[in-house]
C-alpha positions in Angstrom: 6.8 17.0 1.6 7.4 18.4 -1.8 5.8 16.4 -5.1 9.3 15.3 -6.5 10.0 13.9 -3.4 7.1 12.0 -3.1 6.9 10.8 -6.2 10.6 9.7 -5.8 9.6 7.2 -2.6 6.3 5.9 -4.5 8.6 4.8 -7.7 11.1 3.4 -4.9 8.4 1.5 -3.1 6.7 0.2 -6.8 10.0 -0.9 -7.9 10.5 -2.7 -4.2 6.8 -4.2 -4.2 5.2 -4.5 -7.4 1.7 -4.1 -6.0 -1.1 -3.9 -6.1 -0.9 0.0 -5.4 -4.3 1.8 -4.4 -4.9 5.2 -3.3 -4.9 3.4 0.2 -1.6 2.1 0.2 0.0 5.2 -1.2 -1.4 7.3 1.5 -0.1 4.9 4.2 3.6 4.8 2.6 3.6 8.5 2.4 2.3 8.9 6.3 5.6 6.4 6.9 7.7 8.8 5.0 6.5 12.1 7.1 3.8 13.5 4.6 1.1 14.4 7.1 -1.8 15.0 5.3 -1.8 12.4 1.8 -5.0 13.0 0.7 -6.8 10.7 -1.7 -6.6 13.0 -4.3 -2.8 13.5 -4.1 -2.4 9.6 -4.0 -4.9 9.2 -6.9 -3.3 11.7 -8.8 0.5 10.3 -8.3 -0.6 6.7 -8.9 -2.1 8.2 -12.7 1.0 10.1 -13.5 3.4 7.2 -12.8 0.6 5.2 -15.1 0.8 7.9 -17.7 4.9 7.6 -17.4 4.5 3.7 -17.9 5.7 3.0 -14.7 2.7 1.4 -13.8 -0.3 -0.5 -15.4 -3.7 -0.2 -14.7 -5.3 -3.9 -13.9 -9.1 -2.3 -13.1 -9.8 -0.8 -16.5 -13.1 0.6 -15.8 -12.4 2.6 -12.3 -8.8 1.9 -12.2 -8.8 0.7 -9.1 -5.3 -0.4 -8.8 -2.3 -0.5 -10.4 0.8 -2.7 -10.6 4.4 -2.0 -11.8 4.6 -2.8 -15.7 7.1 -5.6 -15.5 7.7 -4.9 -19.8 8.6 -1.5 -19.0 11.1 -2.4 -16.3 12.7 -5.2 -18.3 13.3 -2.6 -21.2 15.6 -0.5 -18.3 
């Protein structure tokens, strides 16, 4: 599965289920969509990318263990 395909799946899932999103939940999501080897780093990097893009917010600031849908950003669309 390509990175754009993977991120599209994650973006859609985040909009349908606002959170919490962790590396484990992302790995499970990718497995259900046929991504055979979703490494923790891949899941963590994808969550961090969506946070940088403004779609997600980190709720545990120290280690950023969970992410949630940024409802302010969604309301602006």
